[in-house]
C-alpha positions in Angstrom: -7.5 18.5 21.4 -6.6 15.7 19.0 -7.7 16.0 15.4 -9.8 13.3 13.7 -9.1 12.4 10.1 -11.4 10.7 7.7 -9.8 7.6 6.2 -11.6 6.7 2.9 -11.4 3.0 1.9 -11.9 2.0 -1.7 -13.7 -1.3 -2.0 -14.5 -1.7 -5.7 -13.5 -2.7 -8.3 -10.5 -3.8 -6.2 -10.2 -3.2 -2.4 -7.5 -0.9 -1.1 -4.1 -2.8 -0.9 -3.1 -3.7 2.6 0.3 -1.9 2.3 -1.4 1.4 1.4 -3.8 1.0 4.3 -1.0 0.2 6.8 1.0 3.2 5.6 -1.9 5.6 6.3 -2.6 4.2 9.7 1.1 4.5 10.6 1.2 8.1 9.3 -1.9 8.9 11.5 -0.1 7.5 14.5 3.0 9.6 13.8 0.9 12.7 13.4 -1.2 12.0 16.5 -4.6 11.9 14.6 -7.6 9.8 15.5 -9.2 8.0 12.5 -12.7 7.5 11.2 -12.5 4.7 8.6 -15.1 5.0 5.9 -15.9 2.0 3.7 -17.0 3.3 0.3 -19.2 0.6 -1.1 -20.7 0.2 -4.5 -24.4 0.6 -5.1 -25.4 -0.3 -8.7 -28.7 0.8 -10.2 -31.1 -1.8 -11.4 -30.9 -1.6 -15.2 -32.1 -5.0 -15.9 -34.7 -5.7 -18.6 -36.1 -9.0 -20.0 -33.4 -9.4 -22.5 -30.5 -8.7 -20.1 -32.0 -11.2 -17.6 -32.2 -13.8 -20.3 -28.7 -13.4 -21.8 -26.6 -12.1 -18.9 -28.6 -12.4 -15.7 -27.7 -8.8 -14.9 -29.5 -8.7 -11.5 -27.2 -11.6 -10.3 -24.1 -9.8 -11.6 -25.1 -6.7 -9.6 -25.7 -8.7 -6.5 -22.3 -10.4 -6.8 -20.5 -7.1 -7.4 -22.2 -5.4 -4.5 -21.5 -8.4 -2.2 -17.8 -8.2 -3.3 -17.7 -4.5 -2.4 -19.4 -5.1 0.9 -17.2 -8.0 1.9 -14.1 -6.0 0.9 -15.2 -3.1 3.0 -15.8 -5.4 6.0 -12.3 -6.8 5.7 -10.7 -3.3 5.4 -12.6 -2.0 8.4 -11.4 -5.0 10.5 -7.8 -4.4 9.2 -8.0 -0.7 10.3 -9.2 -1.7 13.7 -6.3 -4.1 14.1 -3.7 -1.7 12.8 -5.1 1.2 14.9 -4.8 -0.9 18.1 -1.2 -1.8 17.2 -0.3 1.8 16.6 -2.2 3.3 19.5 -4.6 5.2 17.3 -8.2 5.8 18.3 -10.5 4.7 15.5 -14.2 4.5 14.5 -15.8 3.1 11.5 -18.7 3.8 9.1 -20.0 2.8 5.7 -21.3 4.8 2.7 -23.0 3.3 -0.4 -23.1 5.2 -3.6 -23.0 4.7 -7.4 -19.4 4.0 -8.5 -19.1 7.2 -10.4 -20.2 9.2 -7.3 -17.9 7.6 -4.8 -15.6 10.5 -4.7 -18.4 13.0 -4.2 -19.7 10.8 -1.3 -16.3 10.7 0.3 -15.9 14.5 0.0 -19.3 15.0 1.6 -18.4 12.8 4.5 -15.0 14.5 4.9 -16.6 17.9 5.8 -17.5 16.5 9.2 -13.8 15.9 10.2 -10.7 18.0 10.7 -9.0 16.6 7.6 -8.7 13.5 5.4 -5.8 11.1 5.3 -6.1 9.4 1.9 -4.1 6.3 1.0 -2.4 6.5 -2.4 -1.7 3.0 -3.8 0.8 2.5 -6.5 -1.7 1.2 -9.0 -5.4 1.8 -9.6 -7.3 4.9 -10.9 -10.1 4.7 -8.3 -7.8 5.8 -5.4 -6.6 8.8 -7.3 -10.2 9.8 -8.3 -11.3 9.6 -4.6 -8.3 11.7 -3.6 -9.0 14.4 -6.2 -12.7 14.6 -5.2 -11.8 15.0 -1.6 -9.1 17.7 -2.2 -11.5 19.8 -4.3 -14.8 19.0 -2.8 -14.4 18.6 1.0 -13.4 22.1 2.1 -10.9 20.4 4.4 -7.1 19.8 4.2 -6.2 16.5 2.6 -3.0 14.5 3.2 -2.0 12.0 0.5 0.0 9.1 1.9 2.0 7.0 -0.4 1.9 3.2 -0.2 5.7 3.0 0.0 5.8 5.3 3.0 9.3 6.1 4.4 8.7 7.2 7.9 10.3 10.5 8.6 9.7 12.9 11.5 6.9 15.4 11.0 8.8 18.3 12.6 10.4 19.2 9.2 8.2 20.4 6.4 8.6 22.0 2.9 6.0 24.5 1.7 5.5 25.0 -2.1 5.0 28.7 -2.2 3.9 31.0 -5.1 2.0 33.6 -3.1 -1.4 32.3 -4.1 -4.6 32.0 -2.1 -4.5 28.2 -2.1 -0.8 28.1 -1.0 -1.6 30.5 1.9 -4.4 28.2 2.9 -2.0 25.2 2.8 0.4 27.0 5.2 -2.3 27.8 7.6 -3.7 24.3 7.5 -0.2 22.9 8.1 0.4 25.0 11.1 -3.0 24.2 12.5 -2.5 20.4 12.1 1.2 20.2 13.0 2.5 22.2 15.9 6.1 22.5 17.2 7.9 22.5 13.8 11.7 22.3 14.0 12.1 23.6 10.4 9.9 24.9 7.7 11.5 25.4 4.3 9.6 27.7 1.9 10.3 26.7 -1.7 9.5 28.8 -4.8 10.1 27.1 -8.1 11.7 29.3 -10.8 11.0 29.1 -14.5 7.7 27.3 -14.1 5.4 30.3 -14.2 5.6 34.0 -13.5 5.8 34.8 -9.7 4.3 38.0 -8.3 7.6 39.1 -6.6 11.2 38.1 -6.1 11.0 38.2 -2.3 7.7 36.3 -1.7 9.4 33.4 0.0 11.4 35.7 2.3 8.3 37.6 3.3 6.5 34.4 4.3 9.6 33.2 6.2 9.7 36.5 8.1 6.1 36.1 9.1 6.5 32.5 10.3 9.6 33.5 12.3 7.6 36.1 14.1 5.1 33.4 15.0 8.0 31.4 16.5 8.2 28.9 13.6 11.8 28.3 12.4 11.7 29.1 8.7 13.9 29.7 5.7 13.2 30.6 2.1 14.8 29.0 -1.0 14.3 29.3 -4.7 14.9 26.2 -6.8 15.2 25.9 -10.6 12.6 23.7 -12.4 14.5 20.6 -13.4 14.0 18.6 -16.6 10.9 16.9 -15.1 7.4 17.8 -13.9 7.2 20.4 -11.2 5.5 17.9 -8.8 8.6 15.7 -9.1 10.9 18.6 -8.5 9.1 19.6 -5.3 9.0 16.1 -4.0 12.6 15.4 -4.8 13.6 18.6 -2.9 11.5 17.8 0.1 12.9 14.3 0.4 16.5 15.5 0.0 15.8 18.1 2.6 14.7 15.4 5.1 11.2 16.7 5.3 8.4 14.4 6.5 5.7 16.5 4.8 5.2 18.7 1.7 2.4 21.3 1.9 1.0 22.9 -1.2 -2.1 24.5 -2.6 -4.2 22.5 -5.1 -5.1 24.0 -8.4 -8.0 23.0 -10.7 -10.7 24.5 -12.9 -13.5 23.4 -15.1 -13.2 23.6 -18.8 -15.9 22.3 -21.2 -17.2 20.1 -18.3 -13.8 18.5 -17.8 -11.9 19.2 -14.5 -8.4 20.4 -15.4 -5.7 20.1 -12.8 -2.8 22.4 -12.4 0.6 20.9 -13.3 2.0 20.3 -9.8 -1.3 19.0 -8.5 -1.7 16.6 -11.4 1.8 15.2 -11.3 1.8 14.7 -7.5 -1.6 12.9 -7.6 -0.1 10.6 -10.3 3.0 9.8 -8.2 3.0 10.5 -4.5 6.4 9.9 -2.9 6.0 11.4 0.6 3.0 12.6 2.6 1.6 15.7 0.8 -0.8 18.1 2.4 -3.1 19.7 -0.2 -5.4 22.5 0.4 -7.9 24.1 -1.9 
């Protein structure tokens, strides 16, 4: 049975760029996913008072902003339908209105009703990253981040970032559930980034995957003079992988959500499709 992915569409303050949208639909086509495109539209509270009406006409500003978001969503949904037809992807569409600061939570709630999310990652703009982060940590479903500058590679080669953790194990399971018939899975453990529980943890996972009929090998790589997320993506690209699978780390500290190093650096700069599981 084909999997259906939620495709969240940012509409405000700027709509999702067409290049990022096209890359995500193309990825879904290569992966064999159906799509449910969700327009995330702004709903601003009425905070007007007599003074704001007199000086700024706040109600009119709100109407214009909401209309901008709504029209942007309509255009994006039409673009998805066109691209999906071109790529042979089955697609449906929906809309969700929410306060701007709650758009990520709204997307995460919607994502729970699908097999996974395919999240476009434009080169610029903080809103797309915020939506991605909320879905990764709040949906309970695997999330695939697709870069705007997508270089199409086959999805039969993948790299797994492996540290023996719970979230990394979940990423492996999600990857195998979503992508069958892998030609090669490379399990990568990064040295000198943090203490690892054992020296042979990659070999143990490779042995398990081989027993399941998945061609696998384990490698250890040194952390280069750059963030760990860049090291992992550089290795995956050089290895010819079409996908990097990894666990996503994050915890709350003084009401601020703090991301793990690899999670943060990849969310900031996605270079190939990255499956994140939490």
